C-alpha positions as CSV (number, residue, x, y, z in Angstrom):
1,M,-48.7,-41.9,0.7
2,N,-50.3,-38.8,2.2
3,N,-49.1,-39.9,5.7
4,E,-45.6,-40.3,4.4
5,M,-45.6,-36.8,2.8
6,K,-47.0,-35.3,6.0
7,A,-44.3,-37.0,8.1
8,T,-41.6,-35.8,5.7
9,T,-43.0,-32.2,5.8
10,R,-43.2,-32.3,9.6
11,S,-39.6,-33.6,9.8
12,S,-38.4,-30.9,7.4
13,T,-40.2,-28.2,9.5
14,L,-38.7,-29.5,12.7
15,E,-35.2,-29.5,11.1
16,T,-35.7,-25.9,9.9
17,I,-36.9,-24.8,13.4
18,L,-33.9,-26.5,15.0
19,V,-31.4,-24.9,12.6
20,Y,-32.9,-21.4,13.2
21,A,-32.9,-22.0,16.9
22,V,-29.2,-23.0,16.9
23,L,-28.3,-20.0,14.6
24,G,-30.3,-17.7,16.8
25,A,-28.6,-18.9,19.9
26,A,-25.2,-18.5,18.2
27,A,-26.1,-15.0,17.0
28,F,-27.2,-14.0,20.5
29,I,-23.9,-15.2,22.0
30,V,-21.9,-13.4,19.4
31,F,-23.8,-10.1,19.7
32,L,-24.1,-10.1,23.5
33,P,-20.7,-8.4,24.1
34,Y,-21.5,-5.7,21.5
35,V,-24.9,-5.0,23.1
36,W,-23.1,-4.7,26.5
37,M,-20.5,-2.3,24.9
38,I,-23.2,-0.1,23.4
39,L,-25.2,0.1,26.6
40,A,-22.1,0.7,28.7
41,A,-21.2,3.7,26.5
42,F,-24.3,5.5,27.9
43,K,-23.6,4.7,31.6
44,T,-21.4,6.2,34.2
45,S,-18.2,4.3,35.2
46,E,-19.9,3.2,38.5
47,E,-22.9,1.8,36.7
48,I,-20.8,-0.5,34.6
49,F,-19.4,-2.3,37.7
50,V,-22.6,-2.3,39.8
51,Y,-23.7,-5.7,41.1
52,P,-26.0,-7.3,40.3
53,P,-25.4,-6.0,36.7
54,Q,-27.9,-3.6,35.2
55,W,-28.3,-3.7,31.5
56,L,-30.0,-0.3,30.9
57,P,-28.4,2.9,32.2
58,A,-30.4,4.9,34.7
59,V,-29.8,8.0,32.5
60,W,-28.8,7.8,28.9
61,R,-25.5,9.9,28.9
62,W,-25.1,11.0,25.3
63,Q,-22.4,13.4,26.4
64,N,-20.1,10.4,26.9
65,F,-19.4,10.4,23.2
66,V,-18.5,14.1,23.1
67,E,-16.3,13.7,26.2
68,A,-14.6,10.6,24.8
69,W,-13.9,12.4,21.4
70,G,-12.2,15.2,23.3
71,K,-10.1,13.0,25.5
72,A,-7.7,12.2,22.6
73,P,-7.1,13.7,19.1
74,F,-9.5,11.2,17.5
75,G,-10.1,13.6,14.7
76,R,-6.5,13.2,13.6
77,F,-6.7,9.4,14.2
78,F,-9.8,9.2,12.1
79,I,-8.3,11.1,9.2
80,N,-5.2,8.9,9.3
81,S,-7.2,5.7,9.3
82,I,-9.3,7.0,6.3
83,I,-6.1,7.9,4.3
84,V,-4.4,4.6,5.1
85,S,-7.5,2.4,4.5
86,V,-8.7,4.0,1.4
87,S,-5.3,4.2,-0.2
88,I,-4.6,0.5,0.5
89,V,-8.0,-0.6,-0.7
90,V,-7.7,1.3,-4.0
91,I,-4.2,0.1,-4.7
92,Q,-4.9,-3.5,-3.7
93,V,-8.1,-3.7,-5.8
94,T,-6.1,-2.3,-8.8
95,T,-3.1,-4.6,-8.5
96,S,-5.1,-7.7,-7.6
97,T,-7.5,-7.1,-10.5
98,L,-4.6,-6.8,-13.0
99,A,-2.8,-9.8,-11.6
100,A,-6.0,-11.9,-11.6
101,Y,-6.6,-11.0,-15.2
102,A,-3.2,-12.1,-16.2
103,F,-3.4,-15.4,-14.2
104,A,-6.9,-16.1,-15.5
105,F,-6.5,-15.4,-19.3
106,F,-2.9,-14.9,-20.3
107,K,-0.7,-17.8,-21.4
108,F,3.0,-17.6,-20.5
109,P,5.6,-20.1,-19.4
110,G,5.6,-21.0,-15.7
111,K,2.2,-19.3,-15.1
112,N,0.9,-22.0,-12.7
113,I,4.2,-22.1,-10.8
114,L,4.2,-18.3,-10.5
115,F,0.6,-18.4,-9.3
116,I,1.4,-20.9,-6.6
117,L,4.4,-18.8,-5.5
118,Y,2.1,-15.7,-5.4
119,L,-0.4,-17.6,-3.3
120,S,2.3,-18.7,-0.9
121,I,2.2,-15.1,0.4
122,M,-1.0,-16.2,2.3
123,M,0.9,-19.1,3.9
124,V,3.6,-16.9,5.4
125,P,2.8,-15.6,8.9
126,T,2.9,-11.8,9.3
127,Q,5.5,-12.2,12.1
128,V,8.0,-13.7,9.6
129,T,8.0,-10.6,7.4
130,L,7.8,-8.1,10.2
131,I,11.5,-7.5,10.8
132,P,12.5,-7.4,7.1
133,N,9.7,-5.0,6.3
134,F,10.7,-2.8,9.2
135,V,14.4,-2.7,8.3
136,T,13.5,-2.0,4.6
137,L,11.3,0.9,5.6
138,K,13.9,2.2,8.0
139,N,16.5,2.2,5.3
140,L,14.1,4.1,3.0
141,N,13.5,6.7,5.8
142,L,9.7,5.9,5.7
143,L,9.2,5.2,9.3
144,N,6.5,7.3,11.0
145,T,5.0,8.3,7.6
146,F,2.0,7.2,5.6
147,G,4.4,5.4,3.3
148,A,5.2,3.0,6.2
149,L,1.5,2.3,6.7
150,I,0.7,1.8,3.1
151,V,3.7,0.5,1.0
152,P,3.9,-3.0,2.6
153,F,0.3,-3.7,1.5
154,L,0.5,-2.7,-2.2
155,A,-0.4,-6.2,-3.3
156,S,-2.6,-9.0,-1.9
157,G,-2.4,-12.7,-2.6
158,F,-5.8,-13.3,-1.3
159,G,-7.3,-10.6,-3.4
160,T,-5.6,-12.0,-6.5
161,F,-6.9,-15.4,-5.8
162,L,-10.5,-14.3,-5.1
163,I,-10.8,-12.1,-8.2
164,R,-9.1,-14.7,-10.4
165,Q,-11.7,-17.3,-9.3
166,Q,-14.5,-14.9,-10.2
167,F,-12.9,-14.2,-13.6
168,L,-12.8,-17.9,-14.3
169,T,-16.5,-18.2,-14.0
170,I,-17.1,-15.7,-16.8
171,P,-17.7,-17.4,-20.2
172,T,-14.7,-17.1,-22.5
173,D,-17.1,-16.5,-25.4
174,L,-17.5,-12.9,-24.0
175,I,-13.8,-12.4,-24.1
176,D,-13.5,-13.8,-27.7
177,A,-16.4,-11.6,-28.8
178,A,-14.7,-8.6,-27.4
179,H,-11.5,-9.5,-29.2
180,I,-13.4,-9.9,-32.5
181,D,-14.9,-6.4,-32.0
182,G,-11.3,-5.1,-31.7
183,A,-11.3,-4.4,-27.9
184,S,-7.9,-4.0,-26.3
185,T,-6.8,-6.0,-23.3
186,L,-7.5,-3.2,-20.9
187,R,-10.8,-2.4,-22.6
188,I,-12.0,-6.0,-22.1
189,L,-11.0,-5.8,-18.5
190,W,-12.7,-2.5,-17.9
191,S,-15.9,-3.0,-20.0
192,V,-16.5,-6.8,-19.7
193,L,-14.8,-8.4,-16.7
194,I,-15.1,-5.6,-14.0
195,P,-18.8,-5.0,-14.5
196,L,-19.5,-8.7,-14.2
197,S,-17.3,-9.0,-11.1
198,R,-18.5,-6.0,-9.1
199,P,-19.8,-8.2,-6.1
200,T,-16.5,-9.9,-5.8
201,L,-14.5,-6.6,-6.1
202,A,-16.8,-5.1,-3.4
203,T,-16.3,-8.1,-1.2
204,F,-12.5,-7.8,-1.4
205,A,-12.6,-4.1,-0.9
206,L,-14.8,-4.5,2.2
207,L,-12.6,-7.2,3.7
208,S,-9.4,-5.2,2.9
209,A,-10.9,-2.0,4.4
210,M,-11.9,-3.9,7.6
211,W,-8.5,-5.5,8.0
212,H,-6.6,-2.3,7.6
213,W,-9.0,-0.1,9.5
214,N,-8.7,-2.5,12.5
215,D,-5.0,-3.1,12.1
216,F,-3.2,-2.4,15.4
217,F,0.2,-4.2,15.4
218,W,1.8,-2.8,12.2
219,P,0.9,0.9,12.9
220,L,2.2,0.4,16.5
221,I,5.6,-0.8,15.1
222,V,6.2,1.8,12.4
223,T,4.8,5.0,13.9
224,S,6.1,6.8,16.9
225,S,4.2,10.1,17.0
226,T,0.6,10.9,18.0
227,E,0.1,12.7,14.6
228,M,0.6,9.4,12.7
229,R,-1.6,7.1,14.9
230,T,-4.7,5.4,13.6
231,M,-8.0,4.8,15.3
232,P,-7.1,1.4,16.9
233,L,-3.8,2.9,18.3
234,G,-5.7,5.9,19.6
235,L,-8.2,3.6,21.3
236,A,-5.4,1.6,22.9
237,V,-3.7,4.6,24.4
238,F,-7.0,6.2,25.5
239,T,-6.6,8.8,28.2
240,Q,-6.4,7.4,31.7
241,G,-8.4,9.1,34.5
242,E,-7.1,9.6,38.0
243,A,-8.8,6.4,39.2
244,G,-7.7,4.4,36.2
245,T,-9.4,3.7,32.8
246,E,-12.6,5.5,32.3
247,W,-14.5,2.6,31.0
248,H,-17.7,4.4,30.0
249,L,-15.7,6.7,27.8
250,L,-13.6,3.8,26.4
251,M,-16.8,2.1,25.4
252,A,-18.0,5.2,23.7
253,A,-14.7,5.6,21.8
254,A,-14.9,1.9,20.8
255,I,-18.3,2.5,19.2
256,F,-17.2,5.4,17.0
257,T,-14.1,3.5,16.1
258,A,-16.1,0.5,14.8
259,L,-19.0,2.5,13.4
260,P,-17.4,3.4,9.9
261,I,-16.8,-0.3,9.1
262,I,-20.3,-1.3,10.3
263,I,-21.9,1.4,8.1
264,L,-19.7,0.3,5.2
265,F,-20.9,-3.3,5.6
266,L,-24.5,-2.3,5.9
267,I,-24.2,-0.4,2.6
268,A,-22.3,-3.2,0.8
269,Q,-23.8,-6.3,2.4
270,K,-25.9,-7.3,-0.6
271,Q,-22.8,-7.3,-2.9
272,F,-20.7,-8.8,-0.1
273,I,-23.0,-11.9,0.2
274,Q,-23.3,-12.2,-3.5
275,G,-19.5,-12.0,-4.0
276,I,-18.9,-14.7,-1.4
277,A,-21.5,-16.9,-3.0
278,N,-20.2,-16.5,-6.5
279,S,-16.4,-16.6,-6.0
280,G,-14.1,-19.5,-5.5
281,L,-16.5,-22.0,-7.2
282,K,-14.2,-22.8,-10.1
283,G,-10.5,-23.4,-10.0
C-alpha cells in the first residue's frame, strides 16, 4: 500500500514538474520579443542590427526615451488616448451593468430573444459595421472629433454578457431581502450587486481599456489631423530619420505606449484573475 502511495505521489510530482516546464517554456517564448524590445530601446540603431546579436547594450542610453518623446507630439497623443479610453470604459461599464441587471432579474416578454439579439453583436465582424458607422458619423459631422472615437462604443455585448453571468451567481435571497427592506431597483444594484461583482467589473474595465487604448484601425479611419491621433497612430507614423526608421527610438516609443496598460494590469491583476474565475460559470 505504501509503495502504491509513493508511486502515485512520484507520478503526481513528475506531472507537476512537466506542466510547469511546459508553461515556463511557453512563457519564455511569449515574453522573448518583449525582452528584446526593452533592451533594444536602450541601444543605438547600429547595435540592434549587429551580427551576431548582442542582447545587452554596450551603454544604456536612457536618453532614447527623451528623444523618442520629442520626435512626435506624444503628449497630445497620450492625452487623446486617455480621454477616449477612460470615456469608453466609464460609459461601457455603466450601460453594460444596467443592461445586465435587466437581463438577469427583470421579467418582460421576449427577454431571451432580445438577449440573443444583443449578444449577436459579438458575432458581427467589425469590418461589416465599418462603413455604416463611418457614414453615420460623417452625416452627424463628428469625423475627426472625440465623438467619432467614442460614440460607436457606447455599449458592449461582451460586457453585458460577462456582467450578467456574474449577477446570476448572486443568491436571489439577497435581492428579495433588499426588496423587503424597501430598497429601490437602483439601490439594490448599487448597494448589493455592484459590491459583490467588483472583480468582474474590474475585469471588463481592464479588457475594455486595453482594447481601446491599443485600437489602431478605427482612429485611423475617423481622424485626419495630428491633434486627434491616439498613441497607436502616433507610434505608426513615428518620425523617419534620414536613413529610414530609427528603430531604437521606435522601441522606446513602443515601451511608453504600452506602459500604461501594463501598470493598470499590475494594479488590477488580483481582481482580474478573480473576475475571470467567477464569471460565466452559470447561464
